[in-house]
PDBQT receptor file of N, H, CA, C and O in Angstrom, charges set to zero:
ATOM      1  N   MET A   1      15.220 -14.296  52.272  1.00  0.00    +0.000 N 
ATOM      2  CA  MET A   1      15.075 -14.255  50.943  1.00  0.00    +0.000 C 
ATOM      3  C   MET A   1      15.082 -13.136  49.815  1.00  0.00    +0.000 C 
ATOM      4  O   MET A   1      14.541 -12.084  50.153  1.00  0.00    +0.000 OA
ATOM      5  N   ALA A   2      15.688 -13.199  48.331  1.00  0.00    +0.000 N 
ATOM      6  H   ALA A   2      16.128 -14.054  48.056  1.00  0.00    +0.000 HD
ATOM      7  CA  ALA A   2      16.028 -12.230  47.663  1.00  0.00    +0.000 C 
ATOM      8  C   ALA A   2      14.909 -12.252  46.789  1.00  0.00    +0.000 C 
ATOM      9  O   ALA A   2      14.336 -12.987  45.985  1.00  0.00    +0.000 OA
ATOM     10  N   GLU A   3      14.848 -11.058  47.329  1.00  0.00    +0.000 N 
ATOM     11  H   GLU A   3      15.314 -10.461  47.982  1.00  0.00    +0.000 HD
ATOM     12  CA  GLU A   3      13.337 -10.701  45.654  1.00  0.00    +0.000 C 
ATOM     13  C   GLU A   3      13.662 -11.055  44.109  1.00  0.00    +0.000 C 
ATOM     14  O   GLU A   3      14.762 -10.744  43.652  1.00  0.00    +0.000 OA
ATOM     15  N   GLN A   4      12.584 -11.785  43.214  1.00  0.00    +0.000 N 
ATOM     16  H   GLN A   4      11.690 -12.038  43.585  1.00  0.00    +0.000 HD
ATOM     17  CA  GLN A   4      13.087 -11.836  42.696  1.00  0.00    +0.000 C 
ATOM     18  C   GLN A   4      11.943 -10.834  41.616  1.00  0.00    +0.000 C 
ATOM     19  O   GLN A   4      10.785 -10.447  41.774  1.00  0.00    +0.000 OA
ATOM     20  N   GLU A   5      12.940 -10.683  40.515  1.00  0.00    +0.000 N 
ATOM     21  H   GLU A   5      13.880 -10.997  40.387  1.00  0.00    +0.000 HD
ATOM     22  CA  GLU A   5      12.717  -9.164  39.317  1.00  0.00    +0.000 C 
ATOM     23  C   GLU A   5      11.191  -9.767  38.987  1.00  0.00    +0.000 C 
ATOM     24  O   GLU A   5      10.647 -10.825  39.306  1.00  0.00    +0.000 OA
ATOM     25  N   LYS A   6      10.731  -8.569  38.175  1.00  0.00    +0.000 N 
ATOM     26  H   LYS A   6      11.172  -7.710  37.916  1.00  0.00    +0.000 HD
ATOM     27  CA  LYS A   6       9.074  -9.590  37.697  1.00  0.00    +0.000 C 
ATOM     28  C   LYS A   6       9.366  -9.241  36.413  1.00  0.00    +0.000 C 
ATOM     29  O   LYS A   6       9.661  -8.091  36.086  1.00  0.00    +0.000 OA
ATOM     30  N   ASP A   7       9.264 -10.699  35.239  1.00  0.00    +0.000 N 
ATOM     31  H   ASP A   7       9.025 -11.633  35.504  1.00  0.00    +0.000 HD
ATOM     32  CA  ASP A   7      10.024 -10.413  33.884  1.00  0.00    +0.000 C 
ATOM     33  C   ASP A   7       8.873  -9.857  33.587  1.00  0.00    +0.000 C 
ATOM     34  O   ASP A   7       7.905 -10.348  34.167  1.00  0.00    +0.000 OA
ATOM     35  N   ASN A   8       8.612  -8.727  32.650  1.00  0.00    +0.000 N 
ATOM     36  H   ASN A   8       9.399  -8.329  32.178  1.00  0.00    +0.000 HD
ATOM     37  CA  ASN A   8       8.117  -8.249  31.413  1.00  0.00    +0.000 C 
ATOM     38  C   ASN A   8       7.695  -8.171  30.839  1.00  0.00    +0.000 C 
ATOM     39  O   ASN A   8       6.731  -7.477  30.516  1.00  0.00    +0.000 OA
ATOM     40  N   THR A   9       8.714  -9.447  30.131  1.00  0.00    +0.000 N 
ATOM     41  H   THR A   9       9.498 -10.011  30.393  1.00  0.00    +0.000 HD
ATOM     42  CA  THR A   9       8.787  -9.807  28.304  1.00  0.00    +0.000 C 
ATOM     43  C   THR A   9       7.649 -10.202  28.215  1.00  0.00    +0.000 C 
ATOM     44  O   THR A   9       7.658 -10.142  26.985  1.00  0.00    +0.000 OA
ATOM     45  N   PHE A  10       5.773 -10.879  28.634  1.00  0.00    +0.000 N 
ATOM     46  H   PHE A  10       5.765 -10.927  29.633  1.00  0.00    +0.000 HD
ATOM     47  CA  PHE A  10       5.306 -10.727  28.315  1.00  0.00    +0.000 C 
ATOM     48  C   PHE A  10       4.264  -9.731  28.193  1.00  0.00    +0.000 C 
ATOM     49  O   PHE A  10       3.239  -9.761  27.513  1.00  0.00    +0.000 OA
ATOM     50  N   THR A  11       4.675  -8.915  28.912  1.00  0.00    +0.000 N 
ATOM     51  H   THR A  11       5.508  -8.891  29.465  1.00  0.00    +0.000 HD
ATOM     52  CA  THR A  11       4.280  -7.541  28.914  1.00  0.00    +0.000 C 
ATOM     53  C   THR A  11       5.038  -6.486  27.494  1.00  0.00    +0.000 C 
ATOM     54  O   THR A  11       4.456  -5.452  27.166  1.00  0.00    +0.000 OA
ATOM     55  N   VAL A  12       6.084  -6.834  26.923  1.00  0.00    +0.000 N 
ATOM     56  H   VAL A  12       6.556  -7.673  27.190  1.00  0.00    +0.000 HD
ATOM     57  CA  VAL A  12       6.161  -5.824  26.201  1.00  0.00    +0.000 C 
ATOM     58  C   VAL A  12       5.961  -6.392  25.177  1.00  0.00    +0.000 C 
ATOM     59  O   VAL A  12       5.410  -5.589  24.424  1.00  0.00    +0.000 OA
ATOM     60  N   VAL A  13       6.171  -7.892  24.423  1.00  0.00    +0.000 N 
ATOM     61  H   VAL A  13       6.619  -8.544  25.035  1.00  0.00    +0.000 HD
ATOM     62  CA  VAL A  13       5.363  -8.514  23.509  1.00  0.00    +0.000 C 
ATOM     63  C   VAL A  13       3.737  -8.376  23.301  1.00  0.00    +0.000 C 
ATOM     64  O   VAL A  13       3.294  -8.589  22.172  1.00  0.00    +0.000 OA
ATOM     65  N   ALA A  14       2.940  -8.062  24.250  1.00  0.00    +0.000 N 
ATOM     66  H   ALA A  14       3.300  -7.889  25.166  1.00  0.00    +0.000 HD
ATOM     67  CA  ALA A  14       2.131  -7.924  24.226  1.00  0.00    +0.000 C 
ATOM     68  C   ALA A  14       1.367  -6.218  23.577  1.00  0.00    +0.000 C 
ATOM     69  O   ALA A  14       0.224  -5.955  23.203  1.00  0.00    +0.000 OA
ATOM     70  N   ILE A  15       2.469  -5.459  23.674  1.00  0.00    +0.000 N 
ATOM     71  H   ILE A  15       3.397  -5.672  23.977  1.00  0.00    +0.000 HD
ATOM     72  CA  ILE A  15       1.994  -3.989  23.875  1.00  0.00    +0.000 C 
ATOM     73  C   ILE A  15       2.999  -4.225  22.739  1.00  0.00    +0.000 C 
ATOM     74  O   ILE A  15       3.649  -3.240  23.088  1.00  0.00    +0.000 OA
ATOM     75  N   VAL A  16       3.755  -4.722  21.580  1.00  0.00    +0.000 N 
ATOM     76  H   VAL A  16       3.227  -5.522  21.296  1.00  0.00    +0.000 HD
ATOM     77  CA  VAL A  16       4.529  -4.723  20.826  1.00  0.00    +0.000 C 
ATOM     78  C   VAL A  16       3.572  -5.327  19.645  1.00  0.00    +0.000 C 
ATOM     79  O   VAL A  16       3.648  -4.833  18.521  1.00  0.00    +0.000 OA
ATOM     80  N   THR A  17       2.798  -6.250  19.876  1.00  0.00    +0.000 N 
ATOM     81  H   THR A  17       2.736  -6.652  20.789  1.00  0.00    +0.000 HD
ATOM     82  CA  THR A  17       1.802  -7.220  19.272  1.00  0.00    +0.000 C 
ATOM     83  C   THR A  17       0.935  -6.033  18.787  1.00  0.00    +0.000 C 
ATOM     84  O   THR A  17       0.888  -5.767  17.586  1.00  0.00    +0.000 OA
ATOM     85  N   ALA A  18       0.045  -5.107  19.976  1.00  0.00    +0.000 N 
ATOM     86  H   ALA A  18       0.083  -5.323  20.951  1.00  0.00    +0.000 HD
ATOM     87  CA  ALA A  18      -1.001  -4.286  19.900  1.00  0.00    +0.000 C 
ATOM     88  C   ALA A  18      -0.699  -3.887  18.814  1.00  0.00    +0.000 C 
ATOM     89  O   ALA A  18      -1.118  -4.356  17.755  1.00  0.00    +0.000 OA
ATOM     90  N   ILE A  19       0.555  -2.384  19.020  1.00  0.00    +0.000 N 
ATOM     91  H   ILE A  19       0.895  -2.003  19.880  1.00  0.00    +0.000 HD
ATOM     92  CA  ILE A  19       1.220  -1.497  18.017  1.00  0.00    +0.000 C 
ATOM     93  C   ILE A  19       1.058  -1.355  16.660  1.00  0.00    +0.000 C 
ATOM     94  O   ILE A  19       0.729  -0.479  15.860  1.00  0.00    +0.000 OA
ATOM     95  N   ALA A  20       1.591  -3.164  16.668  1.00  0.00    +0.000 N 
ATOM     96  H   ALA A  20       1.858  -3.875  17.318  1.00  0.00    +0.000 HD
ATOM     97  CA  ALA A  20       1.822  -4.109  14.932  1.00  0.00    +0.000 C 
ATOM     98  C   ALA A  20       0.145  -3.728  13.898  1.00  0.00    +0.000 C 
ATOM     99  O   ALA A  20      -0.209  -3.204  12.842  1.00  0.00    +0.000 OA
ATOM    100  N   ILE A  21      -0.455  -4.461  15.172  1.00  0.00    +0.000 N 
ATOM    101  H   ILE A  21      -0.167  -4.887  16.030  1.00  0.00    +0.000 HD
ATOM    102  CA  ILE A  21      -2.390  -4.756  14.887  1.00  0.00    +0.000 C 
ATOM    103  C   ILE A  21      -2.501  -3.571  14.364  1.00  0.00    +0.000 C 
ATOM    104  O   ILE A  21      -2.345  -3.383  13.158  1.00  0.00    +0.000 OA
ATOM    105  N   ALA A  22      -2.870  -2.342  15.465  1.00  0.00    +0.000 N 
ATOM    106  H   ALA A  22      -2.997  -2.495  16.445  1.00  0.00    +0.000 HD
ATOM    107  CA  ALA A  22      -2.913  -0.768  14.897  1.00  0.00    +0.000 C 
ATOM    108  C   ALA A  22      -2.388  -0.208  13.818  1.00  0.00    +0.000 C 
ATOM    109  O   ALA A  22      -3.070   0.360  12.966  1.00  0.00    +0.000 OA
ATOM    110  N   GLY A  23      -1.071  -0.334  13.774  1.00  0.00    +0.000 N 
ATOM    111  H   GLY A  23      -0.517  -0.796  14.466  1.00  0.00    +0.000 HD
ATOM    112  CA  GLY A  23      -0.626   0.060  12.511  1.00  0.00    +0.000 C 
ATOM    113  C   GLY A  23      -1.145  -0.899  11.321  1.00  0.00    +0.000 C 
ATOM    114  O   GLY A  23      -1.673  -0.318  10.373  1.00  0.00    +0.000 OA
ATOM    115  N   VAL A  24      -1.078  -1.906  11.282  1.00  0.00    +0.000 N 
ATOM    116  H   VAL A  24      -0.648  -2.378  12.052  1.00  0.00    +0.000 HD
ATOM    117  CA  VAL A  24      -2.216  -2.701  10.507  1.00  0.00    +0.000 C 
ATOM    118  C   VAL A  24      -3.374  -2.350   9.817  1.00  0.00    +0.000 C 
ATOM    119  O   VAL A  24      -3.654  -2.724   8.678  1.00  0.00    +0.000 OA
ATOM    120  N   VAL A  25      -4.186  -1.461  10.689  1.00  0.00    +0.000 N 
ATOM    121  H   VAL A  25      -3.958  -1.157  11.614  1.00  0.00    +0.000 HD
ATOM    122  CA  VAL A  25      -5.466  -1.616  10.797  1.00  0.00    +0.000 C 
ATOM    123  C   VAL A  25      -5.546  -0.242  10.174  1.00  0.00    +0.000 C 
ATOM    124  O   VAL A  25      -6.070   0.045   9.098  1.00  0.00    +0.000 OA
ATOM    125  N   MET A  26      -4.859   0.659  11.140  1.00  0.00    +0.000 N 
ATOM    126  H   MET A  26      -4.433   0.425  12.014  1.00  0.00    +0.000 HD
ATOM    127  CA  MET A  26      -4.225   1.932  10.072  1.00  0.00    +0.000 C 
ATOM    128  C   MET A  26      -4.085   1.969   8.671  1.00  0.00    +0.000 C 
ATOM    129  O   MET A  26      -4.679   2.855   8.056  1.00  0.00    +0.000 OA
ATOM    130  N   LEU A  27      -3.169   0.883   7.876  1.00  0.00    +0.000 N 
ATOM    131  H   LEU A  27      -2.687   0.163   8.375  1.00  0.00    +0.000 HD
ATOM    132  CA  LEU A  27      -2.778   1.252   6.928  1.00  0.00    +0.000 C 
ATOM    133  C   LEU A  27      -3.673   0.201   5.245  1.00  0.00    +0.000 C 
ATOM    134  O   LEU A  27      -3.468   0.166   4.032  1.00  0.00    +0.000 OA
ATOM    135  N   LYS A  28      -4.614  -0.434   6.194  1.00  0.00    +0.000 N 
ATOM    136  H   LYS A  28      -4.780  -0.405   7.180  1.00  0.00    +0.000 HD
ATOM    137  CA  LYS A  28      -5.946  -1.260   5.461  1.00  0.00    +0.000 C 
ATOM    138  C   LYS A  28      -6.599  -0.243   5.320  1.00  0.00    +0.000 C 
ATOM    139  O   LYS A  28      -7.149  -0.170   4.221  1.00  0.00    +0.000 OA
ATOM    140  N   ALA A  29      -6.866   1.083   6.402  1.00  0.00    +0.000 N 
ATOM    141  H   ALA A  29      -6.420   1.024   7.295  1.00  0.00    +0.000 HD
ATOM    142  CA  ALA A  29      -8.098   1.362   6.213  1.00  0.00    +0.000 C 
ATOM    143  C   ALA A  29      -7.736   2.846   5.709  1.00  0.00    +0.000 C 
ATOM    144  O   ALA A  29      -8.482   3.673   6.233  1.00  0.00    +0.000 OA
ATOM    145  N   ASP A  30      -6.809   3.391   4.851  1.00  0.00    +0.000 N 
ATOM    146  H   ASP A  30      -6.202   2.719   4.426  1.00  0.00    +0.000 HD
ATOM    147  CA  ASP A  30      -6.104   4.248   3.997  1.00  0.00    +0.000 C 
ATOM    148  C   ASP A  30      -5.109   3.816   2.592  1.00  0.00    +0.000 C 
ATOM    149  O   ASP A  30      -4.196   4.354   1.965  1.00  0.00    +0.000 OA
ATOM    150  N   GLU A  31      -5.976   2.352   2.512  1.00  0.00    +0.000 N 
ATOM    151  H   GLU A  31      -6.718   1.915   3.022  1.00  0.00    +0.000 HD
ATOM    152  CA  GLU A  31      -5.164   1.802   1.492  1.00  0.00    +0.000 C 
ATOM    153  C   GLU A  31      -5.966   1.835   0.596  1.00  0.00    +0.000 C 
ATOM    154  O   GLU A  31      -5.289   1.441  -0.355  1.00  0.00    +0.000 OA
ATOM    155  N   THR A  32      -7.235   2.088   0.116  1.00  0.00    +0.000 N 
ATOM    156  H   THR A  32      -7.784   2.408   0.888  1.00  0.00    +0.000 HD
ATOM    157  CA  THR A  32      -8.001   3.274  -0.692  1.00  0.00    +0.000 C 
ATOM    158  C   THR A  32      -8.812   3.906  -0.991  1.00  0.00    +0.000 C 
ATOM    159  O   THR A  32      -9.906   3.758  -1.537  1.00  0.00    +0.000 OA
ATOM    160  N   LYS A  33      -7.843   5.228  -0.337  1.00  0.00    +0.000 N 
ATOM    161  H   LYS A  33      -6.955   5.349   0.107  1.00  0.00    +0.000 HD
ATOM    162  CA  LYS A  33      -8.483   6.544  -0.173  1.00  0.00    +0.000 C 
ATOM    163  C   LYS A  33      -8.206   6.848  -1.577  1.00  0.00    +0.000 C 
ATOM    164  O   LYS A  33      -9.174   7.187  -2.257  1.00  0.00    +0.000 OA
ATOM    165  N   HIS A  34      -7.126   6.789  -2.097  1.00  0.00    +0.000 N 
ATOM    166  H   HIS A  34      -6.339   6.513  -1.544  1.00  0.00    +0.000 HD
ATOM    167  CA  HIS A  34      -6.744   7.208  -3.311  1.00  0.00    +0.000 C 
ATOM    168  C   HIS A  34      -7.629   7.213  -4.013  1.00  0.00    +0.000 C 
ATOM    169  O   HIS A  34      -7.928   8.318  -4.465  1.00  0.00    +0.000 OA
ATOM    170  N   LEU A  35      -8.670   5.729  -4.548  1.00  0.00    +0.000 N 
ATOM    171  H   LEU A  35      -8.427   4.831  -4.181  1.00  0.00    +0.000 HD
ATOM    172  CA  LEU A  35      -9.731   5.909  -5.848  1.00  0.00    +0.000 C 
ATOM    173  C   LEU A  35     -11.446   6.072  -5.344  1.00  0.00    +0.000 C 
ATOM    174  O   LEU A  35     -12.386   5.476  -5.868  1.00  0.00    +0.000 OA
ATOM    175  N   GLN A  36     -11.535   7.111  -4.114  1.00  0.00    +0.000 N 
ATOM    176  H   GLN A  36     -10.771   7.595  -3.688  1.00  0.00    +0.000 HD
ATOM    177  CA  GLN A  36     -12.366   8.041  -4.182  1.00  0.00    +0.000 C 
ATOM    178  C   GLN A  36     -12.270   8.541  -4.762  1.00  0.00    +0.000 C 
ATOM    179  O   GLN A  36     -12.901   8.277  -5.786  1.00  0.00    +0.000 OA
ATOM    180  N   TYR A  37     -11.274   9.971  -4.764  1.00  0.00    +0.000 N 
ATOM    181  H   TYR A  37     -10.762  10.186  -3.933  1.00  0.00    +0.000 HD
ATOM    182  CA  TYR A  37     -11.389  10.762  -6.111  1.00  0.00    +0.000 C 
ATOM    183  C   TYR A  37     -10.810  10.452  -7.207  1.00  0.00    +0.000 C 
ATOM    184  O   TYR A  37      -9.795  11.128  -7.378  1.00  0.00    +0.000 OA
ATOM    185  N   GLY A  38     -11.015   9.737  -8.003  1.00  0.00    +0.000 N 
ATOM    186  H   GLY A  38     -11.840   9.187  -7.865  1.00  0.00    +0.000 HD
ATOM    187  CA  GLY A  38     -10.684   9.361  -8.974  1.00  0.00    +0.000 C 
ATOM    188  C   GLY A  38     -12.355   9.408  -9.703  1.00  0.00    +0.000 C 
ATOM    189  O   GLY A  38     -13.491   9.371  -9.229  1.00  0.00    +0.000 OA
ATOM    190  N   GLY A  39     -11.822   9.499 -10.993  1.00  0.00    +0.000 N 
ATOM    191  H   GLY A  39     -10.899   9.529 -11.378  1.00  0.00    +0.000 HD
ATOM    192  CA  GLY A  39     -13.160   9.847 -12.114  1.00  0.00    +0.000 C 
ATOM    193  C   GLY A  39     -13.889   8.080 -12.244  1.00  0.00    +0.000 C 
ATOM    194  O   GLY A  39     -14.240   7.254 -11.402  1.00  0.00    +0.000 OA
ATOM    195  N   GLU A  40     -13.861   8.106 -13.797  1.00  0.00    +0.000 N 
ATOM    196  H   GLU A  40     -13.576   8.778 -14.481  1.00  0.00    +0.000 HD
ATOM    197  CA  GLU A  40     -14.341   7.288 -13.844  1.00  0.00    +0.000 C 
ATOM    198  C   GLU A  40     -13.892   5.966 -14.488  1.00  0.00    +0.000 C 
ATOM    199  O   GLU A  40     -13.206   5.790 -15.495  1.00  0.00    +0.000 OA
ATOM    200  N   THR A  41     -14.575   4.897 -13.472  1.00  0.00    +0.000 N 
ATOM    201  H   THR A  41     -15.132   5.039 -12.654  1.00  0.00    +0.000 HD
ATOM    202  CA  THR A  41     -13.075   3.908 -14.064  1.00  0.00    +0.000 C 
ATOM    203  C   THR A  41     -13.988   2.951 -14.870  1.00  0.00    +0.000 C 
ATOM    204  O   THR A  41     -14.471   1.931 -14.380  1.00  0.00    +0.000 OA
ATOM    205  N   SER A  42     -14.267   3.526 -16.666  1.00  0.00    +0.000 N 
ATOM    206  H   SER A  42     -13.874   4.355 -17.065  1.00  0.00    +0.000 HD
ATOM    207  CA  SER A  42     -15.517   2.609 -16.653  1.00  0.00    +0.000 C 
ATOM    208  C   SER A  42     -14.371   2.549 -18.067  1.00  0.00    +0.000 C 
ATOM    209  O   SER A  42     -13.449   3.310 -18.360  1.00  0.00    +0.000 OA
ATOM    210  N   SER A  43     -15.000   1.053 -18.889  1.00  0.00    +0.000 N 
ATOM    211  H   SER A  43     -15.749   0.436 -18.651  1.00  0.00    +0.000 HD
ATOM    212  CA  SER A  43     -14.166   1.043 -20.188  1.00  0.00    +0.000 C 
ATOM    213  C   SER A  43     -13.629   2.153 -20.684  1.00  0.00    +0.000 C 
ATOM    214  O   SER A  43     -12.435   2.447 -20.636  1.00  0.00    +0.000 OA
ATOM    215  N   LYS A  44     -14.747   2.963 -21.303  1.00  0.00    +0.000 N 
ATOM    216  H   LYS A  44     -15.717   2.724 -21.342  1.00  0.00    +0.000 HD
ATOM    217  CA  LYS A  44     -14.538   3.625 -22.241  1.00  0.00    +0.000 C 
ATOM    218  C   LYS A  44     -13.481   5.195 -21.289  1.00  0.00    +0.000 C 
ATOM    219  O   LYS A  44     -12.725   5.898 -21.959  1.00  0.00    +0.000 OA
ATOM    220  N   ALA A  45     -13.561   5.293 -20.663  1.00  0.00    +0.000 N 
ATOM    221  H   ALA A  45     -14.175   4.722 -20.119  1.00  0.00    +0.000 HD
ATOM    222  CA  ALA A  45     -12.300   6.111 -19.767  1.00  0.00    +0.000 C 
ATOM    223  C   ALA A  45     -10.910   5.793 -19.733  1.00  0.00    +0.000 C 
ATOM    224  O   ALA A  45      -9.940   6.491 -20.032  1.00  0.00    +0.000 OA
ATOM    225  N   GLU A  46     -11.004   4.221 -19.177  1.00  0.00    +0.000 N 
ATOM    226  H   GLU A  46     -11.792   3.654 -18.935  1.00  0.00    +0.000 HD
ATOM    227  CA  GLU A  46      -9.755   3.766 -18.875  1.00  0.00    +0.000 C 
ATOM    228  C   GLU A  46      -9.369   3.929 -20.347  1.00  0.00    +0.000 C 
ATOM    229  O   GLU A  46      -8.244   4.418 -20.458  1.00  0.00    +0.000 OA
ATOM    230  N   ALA A  47     -10.287   3.523 -22.103  1.00  0.00    +0.000 N 
ATOM    231  H   ALA A  47     -11.200   3.126 -22.012  1.00  0.00    +0.000 HD
ATOM    232  CA  ALA A  47      -9.902   3.725 -22.979  1.00  0.00    +0.000 C 
ATOM    233  C   ALA A  47      -8.833   4.818 -23.525  1.00  0.00    +0.000 C 
ATOM    234  O   ALA A  47      -7.677   4.942 -23.931  1.00  0.00    +0.000 OA
ATOM    235  N   GLN A  48     -10.187   5.613 -23.214  1.00  0.00    +0.000 N 
ATOM    236  H   GLN A  48     -11.125   5.513 -22.884  1.00  0.00    +0.000 HD
ATOM    237  CA  GLN A  48      -9.364   7.697 -23.446  1.00  0.00    +0.000 C 
ATOM    238  C   GLN A  48      -8.307   7.339 -22.509  1.00  0.00    +0.000 C 
ATOM    239  O   GLN A  48      -7.494   6.616 -23.086  1.00  0.00    +0.000 OA
ATOM    240  N   VAL A  49      -8.002   7.551 -21.324  1.00  0.00    +0.000 N 
ATOM    241  H   VAL A  49      -8.662   8.138 -20.856  1.00  0.00    +0.000 HD
ATOM    242  CA  VAL A  49      -6.365   7.165 -20.809  1.00  0.00    +0.000 C 
ATOM    243  C   VAL A  49      -5.625   6.553 -22.008  1.00  0.00    +0.000 C 
ATOM    244  O   VAL A  49      -5.099   7.336 -22.799  1.00  0.00    +0.000 OA
ATOM    245  N   LEU A  50      -5.554   5.553 -22.168  1.00  0.00    +0.000 N 
ATOM    246  H   LEU A  50      -5.981   4.916 -21.525  1.00  0.00    +0.000 HD
ATOM    247  CA  LEU A  50      -4.049   4.906 -22.563  1.00  0.00    +0.000 C 
ATOM    248  C   LEU A  50      -4.086   5.184 -24.191  1.00  0.00    +0.000 C 
ATOM    249  O   LEU A  50      -3.066   5.030 -24.861  1.00  0.00    +0.000 OA
ATOM    250  N   ALA A  51      -5.714   5.733 -24.954  1.00  0.00    +0.000 N 
ATOM    251  H   ALA A  51      -6.543   5.859 -24.409  1.00  0.00    +0.000 HD
ATOM    252  CA  ALA A  51      -4.653   6.256 -25.762  1.00  0.00    +0.000 C 
ATOM    253  C   ALA A  51      -4.195   7.577 -25.783  1.00  0.00    +0.000 C 
ATOM    254  O   ALA A  51      -3.681   7.923 -26.847  1.00  0.00    +0.000 OA
ATOM    255  N   LYS A  52      -4.255   8.499 -24.783  1.00  0.00    +0.000 N 
ATOM    256  H   LYS A  52      -4.673   8.217 -23.919  1.00  0.00    +0.000 HD
ATOM    257  CA  LYS A  52      -3.103   9.162 -24.555  1.00  0.00    +0.000 C 
ATOM    258  C   LYS A  52      -1.648   8.705 -23.642  1.00  0.00    +0.000 C 
ATOM    259  O   LYS A  52      -0.576   9.199 -23.290  1.00  0.00    +0.000 OA
ATOM    260  N   HIS A  53      -2.485   7.311 -23.528  1.00  0.00    +0.000 N 
ATOM    261  H   HIS A  53      -3.355   6.909 -23.815  1.00  0.00    +0.000 HD
ATOM    262  CA  HIS A  53      -0.535   7.269 -23.124  1.00  0.00    +0.000 C 
ATOM    263  C   HIS A  53       0.580   6.929 -24.114  1.00  0.00    +0.000 C 
ATOM    264  O   HIS A  53       0.579   6.321 -25.185  1.00  0.00    +0.000 OA
ATOM    265  N   LYS A  54       1.782   7.687 -23.201  1.00  0.00    +0.000 N 
ATOM    266  H   LYS A  54       1.783   8.180 -22.332  1.00  0.00    +0.000 HD
ATOM    267  CA  LYS A  54       2.616   7.998 -24.712  1.00  0.00    +0.000 C 
ATOM    268  C   LYS A  54       3.853   6.306 -23.928  1.00  0.00    +0.000 C 
ATOM    269  O   LYS A  54       4.402   6.031 -22.860  1.00  0.00    +0.000 OA
ATOM    270  N   ASP A  55       3.694   5.642 -25.364  1.00  0.00    +0.000 N 
ATOM    271  H   ASP A  55       3.248   5.865 -26.231  1.00  0.00    +0.000 HD
ATOM    272  CA  ASP A  55       4.716   4.503 -25.299  1.00  0.00    +0.000 C 
ATOM    273  C   ASP A  55       6.475   5.106 -25.509  1.00  0.00    +0.000 C 
ATOM    274  O   ASP A  55       7.142   5.640 -26.395  1.00  0.00    +0.000 OA
ATOM    275  N   PHE A  56       6.679   4.593 -23.995  1.00  0.00    +0.000 N 
ATOM    276  H   PHE A  56       6.137   4.159 -23.275  1.00  0.00    +0.000 HD
ATOM    277  CA  PHE A  56       8.253   4.755 -23.636  1.00  0.00    +0.000 C 
ATOM    278  C   PHE A  56       9.032   3.243 -23.887  1.00  0.00    +0.000 C 
ATOM    279  O   PHE A  56       9.866   3.031 -23.006  1.00  0.00    +0.000 OA
ATOM    280  N   ASN A  57       8.921   2.071 -24.985  1.00  0.00    +0.000 N 
ATOM    281  H   ASN A  57       8.244   2.243 -25.701  1.00  0.00    +0.000 HD
ATOM    282  CA  ASN A  57      10.080   1.742 -25.381  1.00  0.00    +0.000 C 
ATOM    283  C   ASN A  57      10.628   1.878 -25.744  1.00  0.00    +0.000 C 
ATOM    284  O   ASN A  57      10.445   2.813 -26.523  1.00  0.00    +0.000 OA
ATOM    285  N   ASN A  58      11.983   1.280 -25.782  1.00  0.00    +0.000 N 
ATOM    286  H   ASN A  58      12.132   0.520 -25.149  1.00  0.00    +0.000 HD
ATOM    287  CA  ASN A  58      13.337   1.769 -26.888  1.00  0.00    +0.000 C 
ATOM    288  C   ASN A  58      13.397   0.950 -28.445  1.00  0.00    +0.000 C 
ATOM    289  O   ASN A  58      14.362   0.992 -29.208  1.00  0.00    +0.000 OA
ATOM    290  N   ASP A  59      12.113   0.213 -28.684  1.00  0.00    +0.000 N 
ATOM    291  H   ASP A  59      11.329   0.179 -28.064  1.00  0.00    +0.000 HD
ATOM    292  CA  ASP A  59      11.706  -0.069 -29.746  1.00  0.00    +0.000 C 
ATOM    293  C   ASP A  59      12.410   0.424 -31.191  1.00  0.00    +0.000 C 
ATOM    294  O   ASP A  59      11.663   0.794 -32.097  1.00  0.00    +0.000 OA
ATOM    295  N   VAL A  60      13.480   0.421 -31.332  1.00  0.00    +0.000 N 
ATOM    296  H   VAL A  60      14.087   0.121 -30.596  1.00  0.00    +0.000 HD
ATOM    297  CA  VAL A  60      13.489   1.574 -32.649  1.00  0.00    +0.000 C 
ATOM    298  C   VAL A  60      13.268   0.976 -33.921  1.00  0.00    +0.000 C 
ATOM    299  O   VAL A  60      12.780   1.717 -34.774  1.00  0.00    +0.000 OA
ATOM    300  N   LEU A  61      13.576  -0.458 -34.307  1.00  0.00    +0.000 N 
ATOM    301  H   LEU A  61      13.972  -1.060 -33.614  1.00  0.00    +0.000 HD
ATOM    302  CA  LEU A  61      12.980  -0.837 -34.506  1.00  0.00    +0.000 C 
ATOM    303  C   LEU A  61      11.905  -0.778 -35.395  1.00  0.00    +0.000 C 
ATOM    304  O   LEU A  61      11.945  -0.413 -36.570  1.00  0.00    +0.000 OA
ATOM    305  N   SER A  62      10.929  -1.168 -34.742  1.00  0.00    +0.000 N 
ATOM    306  H   SER A  62      10.897  -1.465 -33.787  1.00  0.00    +0.000 HD
ATOM    307  CA  SER A  62       9.999  -0.868 -34.875  1.00  0.00    +0.000 C 
ATOM    308  C   SER A  62       9.092   0.186 -35.614  1.00  0.00    +0.000 C 
ATOM    309  O   SER A  62       8.083   0.090 -36.312  1.00  0.00    +0.000 OA
ATOM    310  N   GLN A  63       9.935   1.320 -35.134  1.00  0.00    +0.000 N 
ATOM    311  H   GLN A  63      10.755   1.398 -34.566  1.00  0.00    +0.000 HD
ATOM    312  CA  GLN A  63       9.617   2.874 -35.353  1.00  0.00    +0.000 C 
ATOM    313  C   GLN A  63      10.401   2.846 -37.059  1.00  0.00    +0.000 C 
ATOM    314  O   GLN A  63       9.837   3.135 -38.114  1.00  0.00    +0.000 OA
ATOM    315  N   ALA A  64      11.210   2.597 -36.951  1.00  0.00    +0.000 N 
ATOM    316  H   ALA A  64      11.668   2.362 -36.094  1.00  0.00    +0.000 HD
ATOM    317  CA  ALA A  64      11.906   2.921 -38.979  1.00  0.00    +0.000 C 
ATOM    318  C   ALA A  64      11.498   2.486 -39.542  1.00  0.00    +0.000 C 
ATOM    319  O   ALA A  64      12.028   2.354 -40.646  1.00  0.00    +0.000 OA
ATOM    320  N   LYS A  65      10.129   1.847 -39.268  1.00  0.00    +0.000 N 
ATOM    321  H   LYS A  65       9.699   1.954 -38.371  1.00  0.00    +0.000 HD
ATOM    322  CA  LYS A  65       9.596   1.204 -41.020  1.00  0.00    +0.000 C 
ATOM    323  C   LYS A  65       8.511   2.070 -41.359  1.00  0.00    +0.000 C 
ATOM    324  O   LYS A  65       7.927   1.935 -42.434  1.00  0.00    +0.000 OA
TER     325      LYS A  65
């Protein structure tokens, strides 16, 4: 009798799934890292930032008044 080849499909799917899950876990851990280096998040601090914001709208008619 001829030897049967071992089917590695389940092993490949399991390894790819494990790599995908590990990648998602690493990305989720890194997702909010930039928030810890930010400054105040109070409404007063946000108002100061928005006051300095330049408006890039191309509404020339409202500026002509």
